[in-house]
C-alpha positions, 0 to 999 in steps of 0.5 A, spaced: 500 500 500 502 507 498 496 510 502 494 513 495 487 512 492 488 506 488 491 501 493 486 504 498 480 502 494 483 496 492 484 494 499 476 496 501 474 492 495 477 486 497 474 487 504 468 487 501 469 480 498 471 477 504 478 477 504 483 477 510 487 483 508 493 486 510 497 492 508 504 492 506 508 499 505 515 499 502 520 504 506 524 507 500 529 512 499 523 517 497 522 525 498 517 525 503 517 518 506 515 521 513 508 524 510 507 517 506 508 513 512 502 517 516 498 517 510 498 509 509 497 509 517 491 513 517 488 509 511 489 502 514 487 505 521 480 507 517 480 500 514 481 496 520 487 492 517 494 491 520 499 494 517 506 492 516 512 496 514 518 493 510 525 496 509 527 496 502 531 502 501 538 499 500 535 494 495 531 499 491 538 504 491 542 498 489 538 496 484 533 501 481 536 507 482 543 504 480 540 502 474 537 508 472 543 512 473 547 507 469 542 507 463 543 514 462 550 514 463 550 509 457 546 514 452 539 510 454 533 512 457 531 507 462 524 505 465 525 504 472 518 502 474 518 496 469 524 494 473 522 495 480 515 491 479 519 485 476 525 485 482 522 489 488 515 490 488 513 483 485 520 480 487 523 482 494 516 484 497 512 478 494 517 474 498 516 478 504 509 477 504 509 470 503 514 469 508 509 472 513 503 468 511 500 471 505 497 467 500 496 473 494 499 480 493 494 485 491 495 492 488 491 498 485 494 497 478 489 497 472 491 491 469 487 484 469 489 477 468 487 471 463 489 464 462 491 461 456 492 453 455 494 453 463 498 459 462 496 466 466 497 472 462 497 479 464 492 483 460 490 490 459 485 494 464 478 496 462 480 503 463 484 505 457 487 511 459 489 508 466 492 501 463 498 499 467 499 492 464 505 496 460 509 497 467 508 490 469 510 486 462 517 483 465 513 479 470 513 472 469 507 467 469 509 464 476 509 472 479 502 473 475 499 467 478 500 470 485 497 476 484 490 480 484 488 486 481 481 488 484 481 495 480 482 491 473 474 492 471 474 499 474 475 506 471 479 511 475 473 516 476 469 511 479 475 509 484 475 516 486 467 516 487 468 510 491 473 513 495 469 518 497 463 514 499 468 510 504 469 517 507 476 518 504 476 525 502 483 527 501 484 524 495 485 529 489 483 527 482 490 530 479 495 525 481 503 525 479 505 521 474 513 522 475 518 517 477 517 516 484 524 518 487 524 524 482 518 527 486 518 533 481 526 534 482 530 536 475 532 530 472 539 533 470 540 535 477 538 528 480 543 525 476 548 530 478 547 528 485 548 521 484 555 522 481 554 523 473 559 528 471 558 533 465 563 531 459 563 536 453 561 533 446 559 534 440 552 535 437 552 532 430 547 531 424 547 524 421 551 526 416 557 528 421 556 536 421 557 539 427 552 544 429 553 545 437 556 542 443 553 539 450 556 537 457 553 530 458 549 525 453 545 523 459 541 530 459 538 528 453 533 523 450 530 521 443 525 525 441 527 531 445 526 538 442 528 543 447 535 545 450 539 544 444 540 551 443 541 550 435 536 555 432 533 553 425 527 555 420 525 548 422 526 545 429 531 540 431 530 534 435 535 528 438 534 522 434 540 518 437 545 518 442 552 515 441 555 514 447 562 511 444 563 517 441 560 522 446 555 525 441 548 527 441 545 526 434 540 531 431 535 531 425 529 533 423 522 531 425 521 526 419 528 523 421 525 520 428 521 515 424 523 508 424 520 502 421 524 497 424 528 496 431 532 491 435 530 488 441 535 484 447 533 480 453 526 478 450 522 475 455 516 470 452 510 468 456 508 463 451 512 458 447 517 462 443 515 463 436 519 463 429 515 469 427 510 473 431 504 478 429 500 482 433 501 489 436 507 492 439 507 498 444 514 502 445 513 506 451 507 507 456 504 513 452 505 510 445 499 507 441 501 500 440 502 498 433 501 492 428 508 489 427 511 482 426 517 480 430 522 474 429 529 472 431 535 475 428 539 471 423 546 474 424 550 470 428 553 477 431 546 479 434 544 472 436 539 472 441 536 479 439 529 480 435 527 484 430 521 488 430 518 490 423 512 495 424 507 496 418 507 503 419 513 507 421 513 509 428 516 516 431 521 517 437 524 509 438 528 510 444 533 505 446 533 503 453 525 503 453 521 496 453 517 494 447 511 490 450 508 485 445 500 484 445 496 479 442 489 482 443 489 485 450 494 480 453 501 481 454 505 475 451 512 478 451 517 484 452 524 486 450 529 492 451 530 496 445 537 497 442 
């Protein structure tokens, strides 16, 4: 439980369904932790359920924040929520909960679960604006089998109404979508505090023209327009980051579009196919697009998979996760190279 509206209503729904509910709160290295503790304690007191605190600062720092910084250091754009769900929330925390006698772990995620030929699969939640299956894409079938998603059939606006009906009036309808440990901090400032050093380099076009300079590739991401400081009749965008050469590569809007990309660390939830066709989502707010996915035959790229879209996609970003959907079910995912 976070003390927020989603986990609060999820717990209330489970109580109404007759479950014996316990709240678990992860103590993470986040700004405002004391206030969060007070909030979640007030929620569980009102619901009348036990609350357990689980110390996770060291594990979270060592795995999630370190991963976050290293990805930026190497010119990639990370997704810490995906990794945290896989390794911390539904990894370490799940083990703690099981050790304390819990049969299932329930969260306030907007996602669902389906079963196909004996294999449990994540599926999209009913509210398309709040669907969070993308962020859960790296969970294994074994992890998914332990989960309950009480909000899977609900819309966000209904959850706020239900919270008010339960007497919880402090929840506002504007919730932060920021990475939790940034908490409205400037990304560059956060990374600097974590030890990333500015290193000057060139801003270049795809054909090698030097148009400017930068003081750290980790301050940029694919698709970025602001902060380049290179005026022109048509705006420039970041279209790539070359960590080996310490270069920021820029181009015009049309140069952001790609029809093909490579994936590493593929994780299939069903039998590994020789050719797969369906919808692929490239980031949390990307509209999943039709594509075919197949293994790369080049021995030098053994283990990677190629995605070929029916139509070109904008701002394909290395480091992000590509999630494969068959209808509304998550059947695989990989890391964009």
